[in-house]
Structures are given as structure tokens and as C-alpha cells.
C-alpha positions as CSV (number, residue, x, y, z in Angstrom):
1,M,3.2,-22.4,-28.9
2,T,6.7,-22.7,-27.5
3,L,7.8,-19.7,-25.5
4,Q,11.3,-18.5,-25.9
5,R,13.4,-18.0,-22.7
6,A,14.1,-14.4,-21.9
7,R,17.8,-14.0,-22.7
8,N,18.6,-10.5,-21.6
9,D,17.8,-8.1,-18.7
10,H,15.2,-6.2,-20.7
11,A,13.3,-9.3,-21.6
12,K,13.6,-10.6,-18.1
13,L,12.1,-7.3,-16.8
14,G,9.3,-7.6,-19.3
15,R,8.4,-11.1,-18.1
16,R,8.5,-10.0,-14.5
17,R,6.2,-7.1,-15.4
18,Q,3.8,-9.4,-17.1
19,L,3.5,-11.6,-14.1
20,L,3.0,-8.7,-11.7
21,D,0.3,-7.1,-13.9
22,A,-1.5,-10.5,-14.2
23,A,-1.4,-11.1,-10.5
24,A,-2.7,-7.7,-9.8
25,A,-5.6,-8.1,-12.2
26,R,-6.5,-11.5,-10.8
27,F,-6.2,-10.3,-7.3
28,D,-8.6,-7.4,-8.0
29,A,-11.1,-9.6,-9.6
30,A,-11.1,-12.7,-7.3
31,G,-9.0,-12.0,-4.2
32,Y,-5.8,-13.7,-3.0
33,A,-7.1,-17.1,-1.9
34,A,-8.7,-17.7,-5.3
35,T,-5.6,-16.7,-7.3
36,T,-3.1,-19.4,-8.2
37,M,0.3,-19.2,-9.8
38,A,-1.0,-21.3,-12.7
39,E,-3.8,-18.7,-13.4
40,I,-1.3,-15.9,-13.1
41,A,1.0,-17.6,-15.7
42,I,-1.9,-18.2,-18.1
43,A,-3.1,-14.6,-17.8
44,A,0.5,-13.5,-18.5
45,G,0.8,-15.8,-21.4
46,L,3.6,-17.7,-19.9
47,A,4.3,-21.3,-18.7
48,K,3.6,-22.1,-15.1
49,G,7.2,-23.0,-14.4
50,T,8.3,-19.6,-15.7
51,T,6.7,-17.9,-12.7
52,Y,9.1,-19.6,-10.3
53,L,12.1,-18.3,-12.3
54,Y,11.1,-14.8,-11.2
55,F,9.3,-15.4,-7.9
56,R,10.0,-18.3,-5.5
57,S,6.5,-18.4,-4.3
58,K,3.0,-16.8,-4.6
59,E,3.7,-15.0,-1.4
60,S,6.9,-13.5,-2.8
61,L,5.1,-12.3,-5.8
62,F,2.4,-10.6,-3.8
63,L,5.0,-9.0,-1.5
64,E,6.5,-7.4,-4.6
65,L,3.0,-6.2,-5.6
66,L,2.7,-4.7,-2.1
67,L,6.0,-3.0,-2.4
68,E,5.1,-1.4,-5.7
69,A,1.7,-0.2,-4.3
70,L,3.4,1.3,-1.2
71,E,5.9,3.2,-3.5
72,E,3.2,4.6,-5.7
73,W,1.0,5.6,-2.8
74,A,3.9,7.2,-0.9
75,E,4.8,9.3,-4.0
76,T,1.2,10.4,-4.5
77,A,0.6,11.1,-0.8
78,A,3.8,13.2,-0.5
79,G,2.6,15.3,-3.3
80,R,-0.7,15.8,-1.7
81,L,0.6,17.3,1.5
82,A,0.3,21.1,1.8
83,P,3.4,23.3,1.8
84,P,4.9,24.1,5.2
85,D,3.2,27.5,5.5
86,R,-0.2,25.9,5.1
87,A,0.3,22.6,6.8
88,S,-2.0,21.4,9.5
89,P,-2.6,18.1,11.2
90,G,-6.1,17.9,9.9
91,A,-5.1,18.6,6.3
92,A,-2.2,16.3,6.3
93,A,-4.2,13.5,7.9
94,A,-7.0,13.9,5.4
95,A,-4.6,13.8,2.4
96,L,-3.0,10.6,3.7
97,A,-6.3,8.9,4.5
98,D,-7.9,10.0,1.2
99,T,-5.0,8.6,-0.9
100,L,-5.2,5.3,1.0
101,A,-9.0,5.0,0.6
102,A,-8.5,5.4,-3.2
103,R,-6.2,2.3,-3.2
104,P,-8.2,-0.7,-1.9
105,R,-5.6,-3.1,-3.5
106,L,-2.9,-1.6,-1.3
107,V,-5.0,-1.8,1.9
108,R,-5.9,-5.4,1.2
109,L,-2.4,-6.4,0.5
110,L,-1.3,-4.8,3.7
111,A,-3.9,-6.9,5.6
112,L,-2.4,-10.0,4.1
113,R,1.2,-9.1,4.8
114,A,1.7,-10.3,8.4
115,P,-0.6,-13.3,8.5
116,V,0.0,-14.7,5.0
117,L,2.6,-13.1,2.8
118,E,5.6,-12.8,5.2
119,P,5.2,-16.3,6.7
120,G,4.9,-17.9,3.3
121,A,7.7,-16.0,1.8
122,G,10.1,-16.9,4.6
123,A,12.4,-15.0,7.0
124,E,15.0,-14.0,4.4
125,A,12.5,-12.6,1.9
126,T,10.6,-10.9,4.7
127,Q,13.7,-9.2,5.9
128,R,14.6,-8.1,2.4
129,F,11.0,-6.7,1.9
130,R,11.1,-4.7,5.1
131,G,14.3,-3.0,4.2
132,R,13.0,-2.2,0.7
133,Q,9.7,-1.0,2.3
134,L,11.5,1.6,4.4
135,A,13.4,2.9,1.3
136,R,10.1,3.2,-0.6
137,L,8.4,5.1,2.3
138,E,11.4,7.4,2.9
139,P,10.3,10.3,0.7
140,L,6.9,10.5,2.4
141,V,8.5,10.1,5.8
142,N,10.9,13.0,5.1
143,R,8.1,15.1,3.8
144,L,6.0,14.6,6.9
145,E,8.9,15.3,9.3
146,A,9.7,18.5,7.4
147,L,6.1,19.6,7.9
148,F,5.9,18.5,11.6
149,P,9.4,18.9,13.0
150,A,8.2,17.9,16.5
151,L,7.8,14.4,15.2
152,G,11.6,14.1,15.8
153,A,14.0,11.7,14.3
154,E,12.2,8.5,13.0
155,G,8.9,10.0,14.3
156,G,7.7,10.3,10.7
157,L,8.3,6.7,10.0
158,G,6.5,5.7,13.2
159,A,3.5,7.9,12.1
160,I,3.4,6.4,8.6
161,L,3.6,2.8,10.0
162,Q,0.8,3.6,12.5
163,L,-1.3,5.0,9.7
164,L,-0.8,1.8,7.7
165,A,-1.7,-0.3,10.7
166,L,-4.9,1.8,11.2
167,A,-5.8,1.3,7.5
168,T,-5.3,-2.4,7.9
169,G,-7.6,-2.5,10.8
170,Y,-10.3,-1.0,8.7
171,V,-9.8,-3.1,5.7
172,D,-13.3,-4.5,6.0
173,R,-14.6,-1.0,5.3
174,L,-13.4,-1.3,1.7
175,D,-15.1,-4.6,0.8
176,L,-17.4,-2.8,-1.7
177,A,-14.7,-0.7,-3.3
178,A,-13.1,-3.1,-5.8
179,G,-16.0,-3.9,-8.1
180,N,-17.4,-6.8,-6.0
181,R,-20.9,-5.4,-5.6
182,E,-23.7,-7.8,-6.4
183,S,-26.1,-5.2,-7.6
184,S,-26.5,-1.4,-8.0
185,A,-28.4,-1.4,-4.8
186,A,-25.1,-1.7,-3.0
187,E,-23.8,1.7,-4.4
188,P,-25.0,3.8,-1.5
189,R,-23.3,1.4,0.9
190,R,-20.1,1.8,-1.0
191,E,-20.1,5.6,-0.5
192,V,-20.7,5.2,3.3
193,S,-18.0,2.5,3.5
194,L,-15.3,4.6,1.9
195,R,-16.4,7.7,4.0
196,D,-16.3,5.7,7.2
197,F,-12.9,4.4,6.4
198,T,-11.5,7.8,5.5
199,L,-13.0,9.5,8.6
200,A,-11.8,6.8,11.0
201,V,-8.2,6.8,9.6
202,S,-8.0,10.5,9.2
203,S,-9.3,11.4,12.7
204,S,-6.8,8.9,14.3
205,M,-4.0,10.3,12.3
206,E,-4.9,13.9,13.1
207,L,-4.7,13.2,16.8
208,L,-1.2,11.7,16.3
209,L,0.0,14.7,14.4
210,S,-1.6,17.2,16.7
211,A,0.1,15.6,19.7
212,S,3.4,16.1,17.9
213,K,3.0,19.8,17.3
214,P,5.3,21.9,19.4
215,A,3.7,24.0,22.2
216,A,2.8,27.5,21.2
217,T,5.3,30.1,22.3
218,P,3.8,32.4,24.9
219,P,3.7,36.1,23.9
220,A,6.6,38.2,25.3
221,P,5.7,40.2,28.4
């Protein structure tokens, strides 16, 4: 079957979406190393050469997946944070950690970013990705700074980037969370794995947010 070239913006966006969805499904099933551009093209129902019309490299494609995953997480996490009159470091940290633990694809992509995706995509693509990443995280950053004013200017961004770094450091804790279990006997380990991940990330984030709280005002004499 001969595929027609996408001739308008709507069709091009559709092809791009097909490739991203196919890459995400293949990544979830087999991991990054076992995923090739040829396999992504086949899964998307497109010719291999078509993939390079939309993404210059496999790394560039997966950086785009990471960007989408970050945006979706940031929107969800911002909505999970308590209103100002009920905000606490513990509750905020738990909400942020819980939403990350529910997204193993995001955490795995974060772990690939520095050692694999950015070097492979090149300096220009990496710089562009980092700028777009900040824009995607901005609503969550603003929300966090509104809840914890003592974070100060850019303190919210620093807190979120530290949170993502912590999550990346614990990526091995999510190895059983993406359907890669060999048998049902691994199910109890999955629960422990996700619990450990959440507790480790949440406790570290709570300490950071607690340190940013303004000192209590002493009672008037």
C-alpha cells in the first residue's frame, strides 16, 4: 500500500501524533534500547523514512515524549495541591510524589534524558527542549510558589527540578510498575517498590518545603 504524503498542517499533526503514540507504546512494552525507529514506523502504519520528516532522530522523538509527559504530570500535580489555607509541606510533597509514582514512563524518560536523549539529539535540540520544559512546568512552579511564598523567586522551579532529580535517582524502584513482571508472585514486590519510591521522594521533598517555610511570628508581648 502506498501512503500519501501529509499535505496540510492537520494531516502532519496527525502523523506526528501517530509516531508519538507508537513510540510510547513500544517504550512501555520493551524499553528504550529495544525500540527502533523502524519498529515505531511500522506500529504507526508509516514508512520508516517518514519518521525522519517529523523527528531528526530517535532521541529527538523521545525528548518530545518526555516533554508531553512532563506537561501532563505538571497539570495533574498542580491540581492535586491543597488550597493555600490547607497547604502543608507534607501534603504537598505527598501529592507530588504520588503523581510521579503513578507515571513510570515519565520517570524512566527522565532517567534517559541526560545520558542518552540530550547527547543524541544534539546541542540545539537540547537547548530548545530545556526552554520548552520550563514553559510546561511553569503552572506547577507558580502554584507551588503561591502555596509556599518563602521559596522566593525561582525557588519553586528549583524545588520541582530537585524533585525530578530525586525521582530519577529512584527509577530502579519502578522496575516492576510497567507490566514487566514475570509472574504473579512479583505482585507484592510491586507494592513495596512503589511505596518505597513514594516515601523516599516524598520525605525528601517535605524536608525541602519545610525548610522554605517562614519562621513563625512570635506572639505579641
